[in-house]
KOLTIDO-395227 format. One record per residue: residue number from 1; x, y, z of N, C-alpha, C in turn. Coordinates in steps of 0.05 Angstrom, whole numbers, plus 5000, padded with zeros to 4 digits. Example, Ala and Ser with C-alpha at 12.3 -4.5 7.8 and 13.67 -1.06 7.14 Angstrom:
<site 1; <5264; 4886; 5156>; <5246; 4910; 5156>; <5264; 4934; 5156>>,
<site 2; <5257; 4955; 5142>; <5273; 4979; 5143>; <5258; 5001; 5157>>,
end
This chain:
<site 1; <9274; 6764; 2565>; <9264; 6763; 2592>; <9236; 6750; 2593>>,
<site 2; <9233; 6729; 2609>; <9207; 6715; 2611>; <9187; 6732; 2625>>,
<site 3; <9161; 6725; 2622>; <9140; 6739; 2635>; <9142; 6736; 2665>>,
<site 4; <9132; 6755; 2681>; <9134; 6752; 2710>; <9117; 6729; 2720>>,
<site 5; <9125; 6718; 2743>; <9110; 6697; 2756>; <9090; 6710; 2775>>,
<site 6; <9065; 6703; 2771>; <9044; 6714; 2788>; <9037; 6694; 2810>>,
<site 7; <9037; 6703; 2835>; <9030; 6685; 2857>; <9013; 6701; 2877>>,
<site 8; <9004; 6687; 2898>; <8987; 6700; 2919>; <8996; 6690; 2946>>,
<site 9; <8993; 6707; 2966>; <8998; 6700; 2993>; <8973; 6707; 3010>>,
<site 10; <8967; 6690; 3029>; <8943; 6695; 3046>; <8949; 6715; 3068>>,
<site 11; <8932; 6735; 3070>; <8934; 6756; 3090>; <8911; 6754; 3109>>,
<site 12; <8917; 6754; 3135>; <8896; 6753; 3155>; <8890; 6780; 3166>>,
<site 13; <8865; 6788; 3165>; <8855; 6813; 3177>; <8832; 6806; 3196>>,
<site 14; <8824; 6825; 3213>; <8802; 6821; 3231>; <8776; 6814; 3216>>,
<site 15; <8774; 6825; 3191>; <8749; 6821; 3176>; <8750; 6796; 3158>>,
<site 16; <8772; 6781; 3159>; <8773; 6756; 3143>; <8801; 6751; 3133>>,
<site 17; <8803; 6732; 3114>; <8828; 6724; 3101>; <8826; 6732; 3072>>,
<site 18; <8848; 6744; 3062>; <8848; 6755; 3036>; <8873; 6746; 3021>>,
<site 19; <8872; 6745; 2994>; <8894; 6739; 2977>; <8907; 6765; 2968>>,
<site 20; <8934; 6767; 2972>; <8949; 6789; 2962>; <8967; 6779; 2939>>,
<site 21; <8964; 6790; 2916>; <8979; 6782; 2892>; <9006; 6794; 2892>>,
<site 22; <9025; 6780; 2880>; <9052; 6792; 2875>; <9064; 6779; 2851>>,
<site 23; <9081; 6794; 2838>; <9095; 6785; 2814>; <9125; 6783; 2820>>,
<site 24; <9138; 6764; 2807>; <9167; 6760; 2811>; <9181; 6759; 2784>>,
<site 25; <9204; 6771; 2783>; <9222; 6769; 2760>; <9249; 6760; 2770>>,
<site 26; <9264; 6746; 2752>; <9291; 6738; 2759>; <9292; 6710; 2773>>,
<site 27; <9316; 6703; 2782>; <9321; 6677; 2794>; <9306; 6675; 2820>>,
<site 28; <9287; 6656; 2823>; <9273; 6653; 2849>; <9290; 6644; 2872>>,
<site 29; <9314; 6635; 2866>; <9333; 6626; 2887>; <9353; 6649; 2895>>,
<site 30; <9352; 6671; 2881>; <9370; 6693; 2886>; <9364; 6705; 2914>>,
<site 31; <9384; 6706; 2931>; <9380; 6716; 2958>; <9379; 6747; 2959>>,
<site 32; <9386; 6760; 2937>; <9384; 6789; 2935>; <9357; 6796; 2924>>,
<site 33; <9340; 6806; 2942>; <9312; 6811; 2935>; <9307; 6841; 2935>>,
<site 34; <9295; 6851; 2913>; <9287; 6879; 2911>; <9256; 6879; 2911>>,
<site 35; <9245; 6891; 2932>; <9216; 6893; 2935>; <9207; 6920; 2926>>,
<site 36; <9189; 6921; 2906>; <9180; 6946; 2894>; <9150; 6950; 2901>>,
<site 37; <9143; 6972; 2913>; <9116; 6976; 2923>; <9105; 7003; 2911>>,
<site 38; <9081; 7001; 2900>; <9070; 7022; 2884>; <9055; 7044; 2900>>,
<site 39; <9044; 7063; 2885>; <9029; 7085; 2897>; <9000; 7079; 2903>>,
<site 40; <8986; 7098; 2913>; <8960; 7095; 2925>; <8940; 7080; 2908>>,
<site 41; <8936; 7087; 2882>; <8915; 7075; 2866>; <8926; 7056; 2845>>,
<site 42; <8953; 7052; 2845>; <8964; 7036; 2823>; <8971; 7008; 2833>>,
<site 43; <8987; 6993; 2819>; <8993; 6965; 2827>; <9021; 6957; 2818>>,
<site 44; <9028; 6932; 2823>; <9055; 6923; 2819>; <9064; 6922; 2790>>,
<site 45; <9046; 6922; 2771>; <9054; 6922; 2743>; <9069; 6947; 2736>>,
<site 46; <9066; 6968; 2751>; <9081; 6993; 2746>; <9111; 6988; 2743>>,
<site 47; <9121; 6967; 2755>; <9150; 6963; 2757>; <9160; 6944; 2735>>,
<site 48; <9144; 6937; 2716>; <9152; 6917; 2696>; <9178; 6926; 2681>>,
<site 49; <9179; 6951; 2673>; <9203; 6960; 2658>; <9228; 6960; 2676>>,
<site 50; <9225; 6971; 2700>; <9247; 6971; 2719>; <9256; 6942; 2726>>,
<site 51; <9236; 6924; 2730>; <9242; 6897; 2738>; <9258; 6882; 2717>>,
<site 52; <9252; 6886; 2692>; <9267; 6872; 2671>; <9296; 6879; 2671>>,
<site 53; <9303; 6904; 2679>; <9331; 6911; 2682>; <9343; 6900; 2708>>,
<site 54; <9329; 6903; 2730>; <9340; 6896; 2755>; <9341; 6865; 2759>>,
<site 55; <9325; 6850; 2744>; <9325; 6821; 2748>; <9350; 6808; 2739>>,
<site 56; <9368; 6822; 2726>; <9395; 6811; 2720>; <9411; 6806; 2746>>,
<site 57; <9405; 6821; 2767>; <9421; 6819; 2791>; <9404; 6813; 2816>>,
<site 58; <9378; 6816; 2814>; <9360; 6813; 2837>; <9336; 6795; 2831>>,
<site 59; <9326; 6784; 2851>; <9299; 6772; 2850>; <9280; 6796; 2856>>,
<site 60; <9266; 6805; 2836>; <9249; 6828; 2839>; <9220; 6819; 2845>>,
<site 61; <9209; 6831; 2865>; <9182; 6824; 2874>; <9165; 6850; 2876>>,
<site 62; <9142; 6849; 2864>; <9124; 6873; 2864>; <9096; 6864; 2872>>,
<site 63; <9087; 6870; 2896>; <9060; 6863; 2904>; <9039; 6882; 2893>>,
<site 64; <9015; 6872; 2891>; <8991; 6890; 2888>; <8981; 6893; 2917>>,
<site 65; <8986; 6916; 2929>; <8977; 6921; 2956>; <8947; 6915; 2957>>,
<site 66; <8938; 6904; 2979>; <8911; 6895; 2982>; <8891; 6917; 2974>>,
<site 67; <8871; 6908; 2958>; <8852; 6928; 2947>; <8858; 6938; 2920>>,
<site 68; <8881; 6928; 2908>; <8889; 6937; 2882>; <8896; 6914; 2864>>,
<site 69; <8895; 6919; 2838>; <8904; 6899; 2819>; <8891; 6872; 2822>>,
<site 70; <8908; 6851; 2824>; <8898; 6824; 2826>; <8893; 6815; 2855>>,
<site 71; <8897; 6833; 2874>; <8892; 6827; 2902>; <8863; 6830; 2909>>,
<site 72; <8855; 6816; 2931>; <8827; 6818; 2941>; <8822; 6846; 2952>>,
<site 73; <8796; 6853; 2953>; <8787; 6878; 2966>; <8778; 6872; 2994>>,
<site 74; <8782; 6890; 3012>; <8775; 6887; 3040>; <8745; 6890; 3044>>,
<site 75; <8734; 6875; 3062>; <8706; 6879; 3069>; <8702; 6905; 3085>>,
<site 76; <8721; 6913; 3100>; <8720; 6938; 3116>; <8740; 6957; 3104>>,
<site 77; <8731; 6978; 3090>; <8750; 6996; 3077>; <8768; 7012; 3096>>,
<site 78; <8761; 7013; 3121>; <8778; 7027; 3140>; <8804; 7012; 3146>>,
<site 79; <8806; 6988; 3135>; <8831; 6973; 3137>; <8852; 6981; 3117>>,
<site 80; <8845; 7000; 3099>; <8865; 7010; 3080>; <8882; 7032; 3093>>,
<site 81; <8900; 7023; 3110>; <8917; 7042; 3125>; <8946; 7032; 3127>>,
<site 82; <8964; 7051; 3130>; <8993; 7044; 3128>; <9002; 7023; 3148>>,
<site 83; <8995; 7025; 3174>; <9006; 7005; 3193>; <8997; 6976; 3185>>,
<site 84; <8973; 6974; 3174>; <8963; 6947; 3166>; <8977; 6938; 3141>>,
<site 85; <8983; 6956; 3123>; <8998; 6949; 3099>; <9026; 6938; 3107>>,
<site 86; <9038; 6950; 3127>; <9064; 6940; 3137>; <9062; 6911; 3146>>,
<site 87; <9040; 6905; 3161>; <9036; 6878; 3170>; <9033; 6859; 3146>>,
<site 88; <9018; 6868; 3126>; <9014; 6851; 3102>; <9040; 6845; 3088>>,
<site 89; <9057; 6865; 3086>; <9083; 6862; 3072>; <9101; 6844; 3088>>,
<site 90; <9100; 6844; 3114>; <9116; 6826; 3130>; <9108; 6797; 3125>>,
<site 91; <9082; 6792; 3120>; <9073; 6765; 3113>; <9086; 6757; 3086>>,
<site 92; <9086; 6776; 3067>; <9098; 6770; 3041>; <9128; 6764; 3044>>,
<site 93; <9142; 6780; 3061>; <9170; 6776; 3065>; <9175; 6748; 3077>>,
<site 94; <9158; 6740; 3095>; <9161; 6713; 3106>; <9157; 6692; 3084>>,
<site 95; <9138; 6696; 3066>; <9134; 6678; 3044>; <9159; 6676; 3026>>,
<site 96; <9172; 6699; 3022>; <9196; 6700; 3005>; <9220; 6686; 3018>>,
<site 97; <9218; 6682; 3045>; <9239; 6667; 3060>; <9266; 6682; 3059>>,
<site 98; <9265; 6708; 3064>; <9290; 6723; 3065>; <9290; 6739; 3091>>,
<site 99; <9314; 6746; 3100>; <9317; 6762; 3124>; <9326; 6790; 3119>>,
<site 100; <9333; 6796; 3094>; <9340; 6823; 3087>; <9333; 6828; 3057>>,
<site 101; <9328; 6853; 3051>; <9320; 6860; 3023>; <9325; 6889; 3018>>,
<site 102; <9321; 6897; 2993>; <9323; 6924; 2984>; <9294; 6934; 2977>>,
<site 103; <9289; 6959; 2981>; <9262; 6969; 2978>; <9261; 6993; 2959>>,
<site 104; <9243; 6991; 2939>; <9236; 7014; 2922>; <9207; 7020; 2927>>,
<site 105; <9202; 7045; 2936>; <9174; 7052; 2943>; <9166; 7078; 2930>>,
<site 106; <9145; 7077; 2914>; <9134; 7101; 2901>; <9111; 7112; 2918>>,
<site 107; <9112; 7136; 2927>; <9091; 7149; 2941>; <9081; 7132; 2965>>,
<site 108; <9057; 7121; 2964>; <9048; 7104; 2986>; <9067; 7081; 2992>>,
<site 109; <9078; 7069; 2971>; <9098; 7048; 2974>; <9122; 7057; 2989>>,
<site 110; <9130; 7083; 2985>; <9152; 7094; 3000>; <9145; 7098; 3030>>,
<site 111; <9120; 7106; 3035>; <9112; 7109; 3063>; <9112; 7082; 3078>>,
<site 112; <9102; 7061; 3064>; <9102; 7035; 3076>; <9131; 7027; 3083>>,
<site 113; <9149; 7031; 3063>; <9177; 7025; 3067>; <9190; 7041; 3090>>,
<site 114; <9182; 7067; 3092>; <9193; 7084; 3113>; <9185; 7073; 3140>>,
<site 115; <9160; 7066; 3143>; <9150; 7055; 3169>; <9165; 7029; 3176>>,
<site 116; <9168; 7012; 3156>; <9182; 6986; 3161>; <9211; 6990; 3167>>,
<site 117; <9224; 7008; 3152>; <9253; 7014; 3156>; <9258; 7026; 3184>>,
<site 118; <9238; 7039; 3195>; <9241; 7052; 3221>; <9239; 7032; 3244>>,
<site 119; <9230; 7007; 3239>; <9226; 6988; 3260>; <9253; 6975; 3268>>,
<site 120; <9257; 6971; 3294>; <9281; 6956; 3303>; <9282; 6928; 3289>>,
<site 121; <9305; 6921; 3280>; <9307; 6895; 3266>; <9296; 6894; 3238>>,
<site 122; <9291; 6917; 3226>; <9280; 6918; 3200>; <9297; 6903; 3180>>,
<site 123; <9284; 6888; 3161>; <9299; 6874; 3140>; <9309; 6891; 3118>>,
<site 124; <9301; 6916; 3117>; <9309; 6934; 3094>; <9338; 6943; 3097>>,
<site 125; <9354; 6937; 3076>; <9382; 6944; 3076>; <9388; 6969; 3059>>,
<site 126; <9371; 6975; 3040>; <9372; 7000; 3025>; <9344; 7008; 3018>>,
<site 127; <9339; 7035; 3019>; <9312; 7045; 3015>; <9312; 7067; 2994>>,
<site 128; <9297; 7064; 2973>; <9293; 7085; 2953>; <9265; 7096; 2957>>,
<site 129; <9263; 7122; 2962>; <9237; 7135; 2966>; <9232; 7152; 2941>>,
<site 130; <9211; 7144; 2926>; <9205; 7158; 2901>; <9184; 7179; 2906>>,
<site 131; <9193; 7204; 2907>; <9176; 7227; 2910>; <9157; 7226; 2934>>,
<site 132; <9169; 7219; 2957>; <9153; 7219; 2982>; <9173; 7221; 3005>>,
<site 133; <9163; 7234; 3026>; <9180; 7237; 3050>; <9162; 7238; 3075>>,
<site 134; <9174; 7247; 3097>; <9159; 7247; 3123>; <9139; 7269; 3126>>,
<site 135; <9139; 7288; 3107>; <9119; 7309; 3108>; <9104; 7308; 3081>>,
<site 136; <9077; 7305; 3082>; <9061; 7304; 3058>; <9045; 7330; 3056>>,
<site 137; <9048; 7344; 3034>; <9035; 7369; 3030>; <9004; 7367; 3031>>,
<site 138; <8992; 7384; 3047>; <8962; 7384; 3048>; <8950; 7391; 3021>>,
<site 139; <8964; 7408; 3006>; <8954; 7416; 2979>; <8953; 7391; 2961>>,
<site 140; <8975; 7376; 2961>; <8976; 7352; 2944>; <8956; 7331; 2953>>,
<site 141; <8953; 7327; 2979>; <8934; 7308; 2989>; <8906; 7315; 2980>>,
<site 142; <8900; 7341; 2981>; <8873; 7350; 2972>; <8870; 7345; 2942>>,
<site 143; <8891; 7350; 2926>; <8889; 7345; 2897>; <8884; 7315; 2892>>,
<site 144; <8898; 7298; 2905>; <8895; 7269; 2901>; <8867; 7261; 2910>>,
<site 145; <8857; 7273; 2932>; <8831; 7266; 2942>; <8808; 7274; 2923>>,
<site 146; <8814; 7292; 2904>; <8794; 7300; 2885>; <8787; 7278; 2865>>,
<site 147; <8806; 7258; 2861>; <8800; 7238; 2842>; <8800; 7209; 2853>>,
<site 148; <8812; 7205; 2876>; <8813; 7177; 2887>; <8785; 7167; 2893>>,
<site 149; <8779; 7144; 2882>; <8753; 7132; 2887>; <8730; 7144; 2872>>,
<site 150; <8735; 7162; 2853>; <8714; 7176; 2840>; <8713; 7171; 2810>>,
<site 151; <8730; 7154; 2800>; <8731; 7150; 2771>; <8705; 7137; 2761>>,
<site 152; <8694; 7147; 2739>; <8670; 7135; 2728>; <8677; 7110; 2712>>,
<site 153; <8657; 7094; 2705>; <8663; 7072; 2686>; <8668; 7085; 2658>>,
<site 154; <8683; 7071; 2642>; <8691; 7081; 2616>; <8679; 7064; 2594>>,
<site 155; <8665; 7076; 2575>; <8653; 7060; 2553>; <8674; 7048; 2534>>,
<site 156; <8697; 7061; 2532>; <8718; 7052; 2514>; <8745; 7054; 2527>>,
<site 157; <8764; 7039; 2517>; <8791; 7041; 2527>; <8803; 7068; 2522>>,
<site 158; <8796; 7081; 2500>; <8806; 7107; 2493>; <8797; 7128; 2514>>,
<site 159; <8772; 7125; 2523>; <8762; 7144; 2543>; <8777; 7140; 2569>>,
<site 160; <8783; 7115; 2576>; <8799; 7109; 2600>; <8826; 7121; 2598>>,
<site 161; <8839; 7119; 2575>; <8866; 7130; 2573>; <8866; 7160; 2575>>,
<site 162; <8846; 7173; 2563>; <8843; 7202; 2566>; <8841; 7210; 2595>>,
<site 163; <8826; 7195; 2611>; <8824; 7200; 2640>; <8850; 7197; 2654>>,
<site 164; <8864; 7174; 2648>; <8890; 7169; 2661>; <8910; 7191; 2654>>,
<site 165; <8911; 7199; 2629>; <8929; 7220; 2621>; <8923; 7246; 2636>>,
<site 166; <8898; 7252; 2641>; <8890; 7277; 2654>; <8898; 7276; 2684>>,
<site 167; <8891; 7255; 2698>; <8896; 7255; 2727>; <8926; 7249; 2733>>,
<site 168; <8940; 7237; 2713>; <8968; 7230; 2717>; <8986; 7249; 2702>>,
<site 169; <8976; 7273; 2695>; <8993; 7292; 2680>; <9019; 7299; 2695>>,
<site 170; <9019; 7299; 2722>; <9045; 7305; 2736>; <9067; 7284; 2730>>,
<site 171; <9060; 7261; 2719>; <9080; 7241; 2712>; <9101; 7252; 2692>>,
<site 172; <9093; 7273; 2678>; <9111; 7285; 2658>; <9108; 7273; 2630>>,
<site 173; <9126; 7279; 2613>; <9124; 7270; 2585>; <9129; 7240; 2582>>,
<site 174; <9111; 7228; 2567>; <9113; 7199; 2560>; <9104; 7196; 2531>>,
<site 175; <9114; 7175; 2519>; <9106; 7169; 2492>; <9077; 7157; 2492>>,
<site 176; <9065; 7156; 2468>; <9039; 7143; 2467>; <9039; 7114; 2477>>,
<site 177; <9061; 7100; 2470>; <9063; 7072; 2479>; <9065; 7071; 2509>>,
<site 178; <9080; 7090; 2522>; <9083; 7090; 2551>; <9056; 7097; 2564>>,
<site 179; <9041; 7116; 2553>; <9015; 7122; 2564>; <8996; 7098; 2561>>,
<site 180; <8998; 7084; 2539>; <8981; 7060; 2536>; <8987; 7040; 2557>>,
<site 181; <9013; 7036; 2563>; <9021; 7017; 2584>; <9011; 7026; 2611>>,
<site 182; <9015; 7052; 2618>; <9007; 7062; 2644>; <8977; 7061; 2647>>,
<site 183; <8962; 7062; 2625>; <8933; 7059; 2626>; <8925; 7029; 2630>>,
<site 184; <8937; 7012; 2614>; <8930; 6983; 2615>; <8935; 6972; 2643>>,
<site 185; <8956; 6981; 2657>; <8962; 6973; 2684>; <8938; 6977; 2702>>,
<site 186; <8922; 6997; 2696>; <8901; 7006; 2715>; <8873; 6996; 2707>>,
<site 187; <8870; 6982; 2685>; <8843; 6976; 2675>; <8835; 6947; 2679>>,
<site 188; <8809; 6943; 2681>; <8797; 6917; 2679>; <8770; 6919; 2666>>,
<site 189; <8762; 6899; 2651>; <8736; 6899; 2638>; <8714; 6894; 2659>>,
<site 190; <8692; 6908; 2656>; <8670; 6905; 2675>; <8644; 6896; 2663>>,
<site 191; <8645; 6886; 2638>; <8621; 6877; 2624>; <8609; 6898; 2606>>,
<site 192; <8607; 6922; 2615>; <8596; 6944; 2599>; <8618; 6961; 2587>>,
<site 193; <8642; 6957; 2595>; <8664; 6974; 2586>; <8689; 6969; 2602>>,
<site 194; <8699; 6990; 2614>; <8724; 6988; 2630>; <8721; 7004; 2656>>,
<site 195; <8736; 6995; 2676>; <8737; 7010; 2701>; <8765; 7007; 2713>>,
<site 196; <8772; 7024; 2732>; <8798; 7022; 2745>; <8799; 6999; 2764>>,
<site 197; <8822; 6986; 2765>; <8824; 6961; 2780>; <8834; 6965; 2809>>,
<site 198; <8820; 6983; 2823>; <8825; 6985; 2852>; <8798; 6990; 2866>>,
<site 199; <8797; 6984; 2891>; <8773; 6987; 2907>; <8769; 7016; 2913>>,
<site 200; <8746; 7028; 2905>; <8740; 7056; 2912>; <8740; 7061; 2942>>,
<site 201; <8738; 7039; 2957>; <8738; 7042; 2986>; <8764; 7052; 2998>>,
<site 202; <8786; 7050; 2982>; <8812; 7061; 2992>; <8810; 7091; 2998>>,
<site 203; <8790; 7104; 2986>; <8787; 7133; 2990>; <8777; 7140; 3018>>,
<site 204; <8763; 7121; 3031>; <8751; 7128; 3057>; <8771; 7135; 3078>>,
<site 205; <8791; 7118; 3085>; <8811; 7127; 3104>; <8829; 7149; 3094>>,
<site 206; <8834; 7149; 3068>; <8851; 7170; 3057>; <8839; 7197; 3062>>,
<site 207; <8813; 7200; 3057>; <8801; 7227; 3060>; <8800; 7235; 3090>>,
<site 208; <8802; 7216; 3108>; <8803; 7224; 3136>; <8829; 7238; 3143>>,
<site 209; <8850; 7233; 3126>; <8876; 7246; 3131>; <8877; 7274; 3120>>,
<site 210; <8857; 7282; 3104>; <8857; 7308; 3091>; <8843; 7327; 3110>>,
<site 211; <8858; 7342; 3125>; <8846; 7360; 3145>; <8857; 7388; 3142>>,
<site 212; <8869; 7394; 3119>; <8880; 7421; 3115>; <8908; 7425; 3126>>,
<site 213; <8919; 7403; 3138>; <8946; 7405; 3149>; <8964; 7384; 3136>>,
<site 214; <8990; 7390; 3136>; <9009; 7371; 3125>; <9010; 7347; 3144>>,
<site 215; <9016; 7324; 3132>; <9020; 7299; 3148>; <9049; 7298; 3156>>,
<site 216; <9055; 7293; 3182>; <9082; 7293; 3193>; <9090; 7266; 3203>>,
<site 217; <9110; 7254; 3190>; <9120; 7227; 3198>; <9150; 7228; 3205>>,
<site 218; <9160; 7251; 3213>; <9188; 7253; 3220>; <9197; 7233; 3241>>,
<site 219; <9180; 7227; 3260>; <9188; 7209; 3281>; <9196; 7181; 3270>>,
<site 220; <9185; 7173; 3247>; <9192; 7148; 3234>; <9218; 7152; 3218>>,
<site 221; <9219; 7173; 3202>; <9242; 7177; 3185>; <9268; 7179; 3201>>,
<site 222; <9267; 7193; 3224>; <9291; 7197; 3240>; <9302; 7172; 3252>>,
<site 223; <9286; 7150; 3253>; <9296; 7125; 3264>; <9308; 7106; 3243>>,
<site 224; <9307; 7114; 3218>; <9318; 7097; 3196>; <9348; 7099; 3197>>,
<site 225; <9361; 7075; 3194>; <9390; 7074; 3195>; <9403; 7064; 3169>>,
<site 226; <9387; 7053; 3151>; <9398; 7042; 3126>; <9403; 7065; 3106>>,
<site 227; <9419; 7061; 3086>; <9422; 7082; 3065>; <9396; 7088; 3051>>,
<site 228; <9391; 7113; 3045>; <9367; 7122; 3032>; <9373; 7139; 3008>>,
<site 229; <9360; 7133; 2986>; <9361; 7150; 2962>; <9334; 7163; 2958>>,
<site 230; <9333; 7189; 2958>; <9308; 7204; 2955>; <9307; 7214; 2926>>,
<site 231; <9286; 7206; 2912>; <9281; 7215; 2885>; <9257; 7235; 2886>>,
<site 232; <9260; 7258; 2873>; <9239; 7278; 2873>; <9234; 7288; 2845>>,
<site 233; <9209; 7290; 2837>; <9203; 7305; 2813>; <9205; 7335; 2819>>,
<site 234; <9220; 7349; 2803>; <9225; 7377; 2811>; <9201; 7395; 2809>>,
<site 235; <9178; 7385; 2799>; <9153; 7399; 2800>; <9133; 7387; 2819>>,
<site 236; <9143; 7370; 2838>; <9126; 7356; 2856>; <9111; 7374; 2875>>,
<site 237; <9085; 7369; 2878>; <9069; 7384; 2898>; <9066; 7368; 2924>>,
<site 238; <9077; 7343; 2925>; <9075; 7327; 2949>; <9099; 7330; 2966>>,
<site 239; <9123; 7331; 2954>; <9148; 7332; 2968>; <9162; 7359; 2961>>,
<site 240; <9163; 7376; 2981>; <9175; 7403; 2976>; <9205; 7402; 2977>>,
<site 241; <9218; 7422; 2965>; <9247; 7425; 2966>; <9256; 7427; 2995>>,
<site 242; <9241; 7441; 3012>; <9249; 7445; 3040>; <9250; 7418; 3055>>,
<site 243; <9230; 7401; 3050>; <9229; 7375; 3063>; <9251; 7358; 3052>>,
<site 244; <9256; 7357; 3026>; <9277; 7341; 3014>; <9304; 7350; 3026>>,
<site 245; <9308; 7376; 3028>; <9333; 7386; 3040>; <9337; 7376; 3068>>,
<site 246; <9315; 7377; 3084>; <9317; 7368; 3112>; <9323; 7338; 3113>>,
<site 247; <9311; 7323; 3095>; <9316; 7294; 3094>; <9345; 7288; 3089>>,
<site 248; <9359; 7305; 3074>; <9387; 7301; 3069>; <9405; 7308; 3092>>,
<site 249; <9394; 7321; 3112>; <9410; 7332; 3134>; <9404; 7318; 3161>>,
<site 250; <9383; 7302; 3163>; <9376; 7290; 3189>; <9368; 7261; 3184>>,
<site 251; <9366; 7246; 3207>; <9359; 7218; 3205>; <9381; 7203; 3188>>,
<site 252; <9373; 7188; 3168>; <9392; 7173; 3152>; <9407; 7190; 3132>>,
<site 253; <9401; 7216; 3131>; <9415; 7235; 3113>; <9414; 7224; 3084>>,
<site 254; <9390; 7224; 3073>; <9385; 7214; 3046>; <9401; 7228; 3025>>,
<site 255; <9411; 7212; 3006>; <9422; 7224; 2982>; <9398; 7233; 2965>>,
<site 256; <9399; 7257; 2954>; <9375; 7269; 2942>; <9381; 7275; 2913>>,
<site 257; <9362; 7267; 2895>; <9364; 7273; 2867>; <9337; 7281; 2855>>,
<site 258; <9337; 7303; 2840>; <9313; 7313; 2827>; <9313; 7304; 2797>>,
<site 259; <9289; 7298; 2787>; <9285; 7294; 2758>; <9270; 7318; 2747>>,
<site 260; <9281; 7329; 2726>; <9269; 7353; 2714>; <9243; 7346; 2698>>,
<site 261; <9225; 7365; 2697>; <9201; 7362; 2681>; <9181; 7342; 2691>>,
<site 262; <9183; 7335; 2717>; <9165; 7314; 2728>; <9154; 7325; 2755>>,
<site 263; <9129; 7318; 2760>; <9117; 7324; 2786>; <9115; 7299; 2803>>,
<site 264; <9091; 7294; 2813>; <9088; 7270; 2829>; <9074; 7248; 2813>>,
<site 265; <9088; 7227; 2805>; <9115; 7220; 2814>; <9130; 7209; 2790>>,
<site 266; <9156; 7208; 2789>; <9171; 7195; 2768>; <9161; 7166; 2764>>,
<site 267; <9158; 7158; 2739>; <9146; 7131; 2734>; <9167; 7110; 2730>>,
<site 268; <9192; 7117; 2726>; <9214; 7098; 2721>; <9207; 7080; 2697>>,
<site 269; <9196; 7093; 2677>; <9193; 7080; 2651>; <9216; 7087; 2632>>,
<site 270; <9233; 7106; 2640>; <9254; 7116; 2623>; <9282; 7107; 2632>>,
<site 271; <9300; 7104; 2613>; <9326; 7093; 2618>; <9342; 7110; 2638>>,
<site 272; <9340; 7136; 2636>; <9356; 7153; 2654>; <9346; 7150; 2683>>,
<site 273; <9320; 7147; 2687>; <9310; 7143; 2714>; <9318; 7115; 2725>>,
<site 274; <9315; 7095; 2708>; <9321; 7067; 2716>; <9350; 7065; 2723>>,
<site 275; <9368; 7078; 2709>; <9397; 7075; 2714>; <9404; 7086; 2742>>,
<site 276; <9389; 7107; 2751>; <9394; 7118; 2778>; <9388; 7097; 2799>>,
<site 277; <9365; 7084; 2796>; <9357; 7063; 2815>; <9376; 7040; 2814>>,
<site 278; <9384; 7032; 2790>; <9401; 7009; 2787>; <9429; 7014; 2800>>,
<site 279; <9439; 7038; 2796>; <9465; 7045; 2808>; <9464; 7044; 2838>>,
<site 280; <9442; 7054; 2849>; <9439; 7055; 2878>; <9437; 7026; 2890>>,
<site 281; <9421; 7009; 2879>; <9418; 6983; 2890>; <9441; 6964; 2884>>,
<site 282; <9455; 6968; 2862>; <9477; 6950; 2855>; <9503; 6958; 2869>>,
<site 283; <9505; 6982; 2878>; <9530; 6991; 2892>; <9534; 6975; 2917>>,
<site 284; <9559; 6969; 2923>; <9566; 6953; 2947>; <9558; 6968; 2972>>,
end
């Protein structure tokens, strides 16, 4: 499998024009497009292992949502919000020149997909929600808020990996090689050592959502009409069993599957997790 193709698309915001990076795997002429969108502080490289499998059948595209990875940072941090991410992704979809696609969304990426799938005329034909739903636990939001935008600079790569392992412990068991990959995805050199490759400004609007109450997006979920696969870590503090059960009974009536020994969120670095996604997207 060849290395992914890195490209950029121009995004227009009130505060200026920005470059949003994205990676592609597979045949660039393939009309079957799988769009993979990452979580709050991570980036599109998270999907490298999944993409290598799915690229046999799909043109796989994984953006670095603005403010992360190889994408530009916003001048106004209050622009790091879900409705504006949806607009950015629509620009990317126009660049890809497709009218329909499949969506894999982890955490924040799932929320973006849920909002887009709820829109009349949505291009999404199948939606995989990775450990996220229309109700976000206030407890989990508070936990995430404790570390988002607060990472110190790291004098060594080893110190950075120790930090990633600590804050990402809910990912579950991974080999040393897998932890090294999950760390490298998040790092960039800063001259004196290493730092995380996202704008700390993403924390500003995120913390405004932490008010001691759960976030409720049922009005969006209930409008989704495409098939939905809901993946949940069975130790997740973001997506409760009660919410997952309700998601299987209302709106698009998601098919629901738990992964044992995982919290928020499954990383899809492992063959058993990847096969679940592959079966869902490849099925007629």
